[in-house]
C-alpha positions in Angstrom: -0.6 8.5 18.7 -2.9 11.5 18.0 -5.9 11.8 20.4 -9.2 13.6 20.3 -7.7 16.1 22.7 -4.9 16.8 20.2 -7.4 17.4 17.5 -9.5 19.6 19.7 -6.5 21.8 20.7 -5.4 22.3 17.1 -9.0 23.0 15.9 -9.8 25.3 18.8 -13.0 23.4 19.9 -13.9 21.1 22.8 -13.0 17.4 22.9 -16.7 16.5 23.0 -17.4 18.6 19.9 -14.6 16.8 18.1 -15.9 13.4 19.1 -19.4 14.2 17.9 -18.1 15.6 14.6 -15.9 12.5 14.0 -18.9 10.3 14.6 -21.1 12.3 12.3 -23.6 13.3 15.0 -26.4 15.0 13.0 -27.8 16.6 16.2 -24.7 18.7 16.7 -25.3 22.3 15.9 -22.0 23.5 14.4 -21.2 25.4 11.2 -20.0 23.6 8.1 -16.7 25.6 8.5 -16.2 24.2 12.0 -17.0 20.7 10.9 -14.6 20.9 7.9 -11.8 22.4 10.1 -12.1 19.5 12.7 -12.2 16.8 10.0 -9.2 18.3 8.1 -7.2 18.7 11.3 -7.9 15.1 12.2 -6.6 14.0 8.8 -3.5 16.2 8.9 -2.5 15.0 12.3 -2.4 11.5 11.0 0.5 12.3 8.7 4.1 12.1 9.9 5.4 13.8 6.9 5.1 17.6 6.5 5.7 19.6 3.4 9.2 20.9 3.2 9.4 24.7 2.8 11.2 25.4 -0.4 11.3 28.4 -2.7 8.4 28.5 -5.0 9.4 28.0 -8.7 6.4 29.9 -10.1 5.0 26.7 -11.7 1.5 25.7 -10.8 -0.8 22.8 -11.5 -4.6 22.4 -11.4 -6.2 19.7 -9.3 -9.7 19.1 -10.7 -12.1 17.5 -8.2 -15.3 15.9 -9.3 -17.0 15.7 -5.9 -18.8 18.5 -4.0 -17.7 20.0 -0.8 -20.6 18.2 1.0 -19.5 14.9 -0.5 -15.9 15.5 0.7 -17.1 16.1 4.2 -19.0 12.8 4.2 -16.0 10.9 2.9 -12.5 12.3 3.3 -10.9 9.8 0.9 -10.5 12.5 -1.8 -9.2 15.0 0.7 -6.5 12.6 1.7 -5.4 12.2 -2.0 -5.3 16.0 -2.4 -3.2 16.4 0.7 -0.7 13.9 -0.9 -0.6 15.9 -4.1 -0.1 19.2 -2.3 2.6 17.8 0.0 4.7 16.6 -3.0 4.1 19.7 -5.1 5.0 22.1 -2.3 8.2 20.1 -1.6 9.1 20.7 -5.3 8.3 24.4 -5.3 5.1 24.0 -7.3 1.8 25.6 -6.2 -1.6 23.9 -6.4 -5.0 25.3 -7.2 -8.1 23.2 -6.6 -10.8 23.5 -9.2 -14.3 21.9 -9.2 -15.1 20.2 -12.4 -18.5 21.8 -12.3 -16.8 25.2 -12.4 -14.0 24.5 -14.8 -15.6 26.3 -17.8 -15.2 29.5 -15.8 -11.4 29.0 -15.1 -8.6 30.2 -17.3 -6.1 27.3 -17.4 -3.6 29.0 -19.6 -1.0 29.5 -16.8 -1.1 25.9 -15.5 1.6 23.5 -16.5 -0.6 20.4 -16.0 -3.8 18.9 -14.6 -4.4 16.1 -12.1 -8.1 15.0 -12.3 -9.3 13.3 -9.1 -12.5 11.2 -9.2 -14.6 9.1 -11.6 -15.1 10.7 -15.0 -17.2 9.6 -18.0 -16.0 9.6 -21.6 -17.4 13.1 -22.4 -15.6 14.6 -19.3 -12.4 12.8 -20.2 -12.4 14.4 -23.7 -13.3 17.8 -22.2 -10.2 17.6 -19.9 -8.0 16.4 -22.7 -9.2 19.3 -24.8 -7.1 21.7 -22.7 -4.1 20.1 -24.3 -2.0 20.0 -21.2 -0.2 17.1 -19.4 -3.0 15.2 -17.7 -3.1 12.5 -15.0 -6.2 10.8 -13.5 -6.5 9.5 -9.9 -9.2 7.0 -9.0 -9.8 4.9 -12.1 -7.8 3.3 -14.9 -8.0 5.6 -18.0 -5.2 3.9 -19.9 -7.9 3.0 -22.5 -8.0 6.7 -23.4 -4.2 7.1 -23.4 -3.7 8.8 -20.1 -1.6 8.1 -17.0 -3.7 7.0 -14.1 -3.2 6.1 -10.4 -5.6 3.9 -8.5 -5.7 1.8 -5.4 -5.9 -2.0 -5.2 -9.4 -2.6 -3.9 -9.6 -6.1 -5.2 -7.0 -8.0 -3.2 -8.4 -6.8 0.2 -11.8 -8.3 -0.6 -10.2 -11.7 -0.9 -8.0 -11.0 2.2 -11.2 -10.1 4.2 -13.2 -13.1 3.0 -10.2 -15.4 3.8 -10.0 -13.9 7.3 -13.7 -14.3 8.0 -13.7 -17.9 6.7 -10.6 -18.7 8.9 -12.7 -17.4 11.9 -15.5 -19.8 10.9 -17.8 -16.9 9.6 -19.5 -18.0 6.4 -22.4 -15.6 6.2 -20.7 -12.4 4.9 -22.5 -9.3 3.7 -21.4 -6.3 1.6 -22.5 -2.7 1.9 -21.1 -1.1 -1.1 -21.1 2.5 -2.4 -22.7 3.6 -5.6 -21.5 6.7 -7.5 -22.5 8.5 -10.7 -20.5 10.6 -13.1 -21.4 14.3 -13.2 -22.3 14.9 -16.9 -23.8 11.7 -18.2 -24.9 10.4 -14.7 -23.4 7.0 -15.6 -23.3 4.5 -12.6 -19.7 3.9 -11.7 -18.8 0.3 -11.7 -17.3 -0.9 -8.3 -15.2 -4.0 -9.0 -15.3 -4.9 -5.3 -18.9 -6.0 -5.6 -18.0 -8.3 -8.5 -15.0 -9.7 -6.7 -17.1 -10.3 -3.6 -19.8 -12.0 -5.6 -17.4 -14.1 -7.6 -15.4 -15.3 -4.6 -18.5 -16.2 -2.6 -20.0 -18.0 -5.6 -16.8 -20.0 -5.9 -17.1 -20.9 -2.2 -20.8 -21.7 -2.6 -21.6 -19.1 0.0 -23.1 -16.2 -2.1 -26.5 -14.9 -0.9 -27.8 -12.0 -3.0 -29.9 -10.9 0.0 -26.6 -10.0 1.8 -25.6 -7.4 -0.8 -26.6 -3.8 -0.3 -25.7 -0.7 -2.3 -26.2 3.0 -1.8 -24.4 6.4 -1.8 -21.3 6.9 0.1 -21.5 8.5 3.5 -22.8 7.9 7.0 -26.5 8.5 6.3 -26.4 5.9 3.6 -24.5 3.4 5.8 -27.1 3.8 8.5 -30.0 3.3 6.1 -28.5 0.3 4.5 -27.7 -1.4 7.8 -31.1 -0.6 9.1 -32.6 -2.2 6.0 -30.4 -5.3 6.5 -31.5 -5.6 10.2 -35.2 -5.1 9.4 -35.3 -7.4 6.3 -33.0 -10.2 7.4 -33.8 -10.3 11.2 -32.1 -13.4 12.7 -30.4 -14.1 9.3 -28.4 -10.9 9.5 -24.8 -11.8 8.5 -22.3 -12.2 11.2 -19.8 -10.2 9.1 -19.9 -7.2 6.7 -17.5 -5.7 4.3 -18.3 -2.0 4.1 -17.2 0.3 1.2 -16.0 3.2 3.3 -15.3 4.2 6.9 -18.0 6.9 6.8 -20.6 4.3 5.7 -19.3 2.0 8.5 -19.9 4.8 11.1 -23.6 5.0 10.0 -23.8 1.2 10.1 -22.5 1.1 13.6 -25.1 3.6 14.7 -27.9 1.4 13.3 -26.5 -1.7 15.0 -26.2 0.2 18.3 -29.7 1.4 18.1 -30.8 -2.3 17.8 -28.5 -3.4 20.6 -26.6 -5.6 18.2 -23.0 -5.9 19.6 -19.9 -5.4 17.4 -18.0 -7.6 17.0 -19.9 -9.9 19.3 -22.8 -10.5 16.8 -21.7 -8.5 13.7 -18.1 -8.0 12.5 -17.3 -5.0 10.4 -14.3 -4.3 8.1 -14.4 -1.1 6.1 -12.2 0.8 3.6 -9.9 3.9 3.4 -8.6 4.3 7.0 -9.5 8.0 7.2 -9.1 9.6 10.7 -12.6 8.8 11.8 -11.9 5.0 11.7 -9.8 5.0 14.9 -12.2 7.4 16.8 -15.3 5.3 16.1 -16.7 3.1 18.8 -15.7 0.4 18.4 -12.7 1.5 16.5 -12.9 0.3 12.9 -10.9 -2.5 11.4 -10.3 -1.1 7.9 -8.3 -1.3 4.7 -5.6 1.4 4.8 -5.4 3.0 1.4 -2.2 4.8 0.7 -4.0 7.9 -0.5 -1.0 10.2 0.1 1.2 8.0 -2.1 -1.5 8.0 -4.8 -1.3 11.8 -4.8 2.5 11.8 -4.8 2.7 9.3 -7.6 0.2 11.3 -9.7 2.3 14.4 -9.3 5.5 12.5 -10.3 3.7 11.2 -13.5 2.6 14.7 -14.3 6.1 16.0 -14.0 7.4 13.2 -16.3 4.8 14.3 -18.9 5.8 17.9 -18.6 9.4 17.0 -19.2 8.7 14.5 -22.0 5.7 15.0 -24.2 6.2 11.5 -25.7 6.1 9.7 -22.4 4.3 6.3 -22.6 1.1 6.3 -20.5 1.1 4.1 -17.4 -1.6 2.7 -15.1 -0.2 2.6 -11.5 -1.9 0.4 -8.9 -1.0 1.1 -5.3 -1.2 -1.7 -2.7 -3.3 -1.6 0.5 -3.1 -3.2 3.9 -5.5 -4.2 6.7 -5.4 -2.2 9.9 -6.8 -4.4 12.7 -8.8 -2.6 15.4 -11.9 -3.5 17.5 -14.8 -3.9 15.1 -13.9 -7.4 13.9 -12.4 -10.6 15.3 
């Protein structure tokens, strides 16, 4: 099992620096480059598979990312996906270039054999990407409606798994701290089906309380602010369990609970999503939904290769399963 000392040795920094970076300590004075290096090393050391070194074929694909570098540092979900794409591409002799959607107009895509678009895109952005007339696969949302292959993770089943678990443990007051994203061009709010699944299931159980549902941006600062709001507004009615939309949000939520001397999981249970490296280094270590991000990236690469070989390929929507990783933040 990878330890903080392993990450520190590989990143060339102290173990205490690694610990503070992985816990998003805002008081730590380090450069963004150091922060990024530590987070990336921590993620890479989680993987057992390493790219096979093969002769490069000369082919290359473009991975278009919709998020900013800052957003990636706050939530490494998209970095994990990219790592999966790169691992599979390199093992097939294909090189990968990463392009920001905001900068795509300045890039000549003529020499690329295809595009993998990672993130949440609105209709105008989808048409813009399609306008390059290259094989195109999306990761993150279902774009079958527009006639494109897409790969996404099953975030709906885990909501029911988690609610079932809490109910089995006798916990009936269950809160949700969900992330809210917007598309880049039209600034459309991105619908998160997890909130609807949560609401519908608890309504069915006659347990839904709208005061227990909080939404904000992804990242530790938002997680902290939303939990702080929940603690302040709900006081003794604070739910005994929360589902939190990402591990980084959960890190922020843990900080707020700690500042108020609210024990986890003694008083509040937390189960989050993604299982990025920070989840196991948190205190307490996070129970979380493991998302097979590397498989999402690999499957997207395979779909792209199928399109390259067959221009008449029938579009597919691929949904990858998830699983719960039990750690210390929940019963």
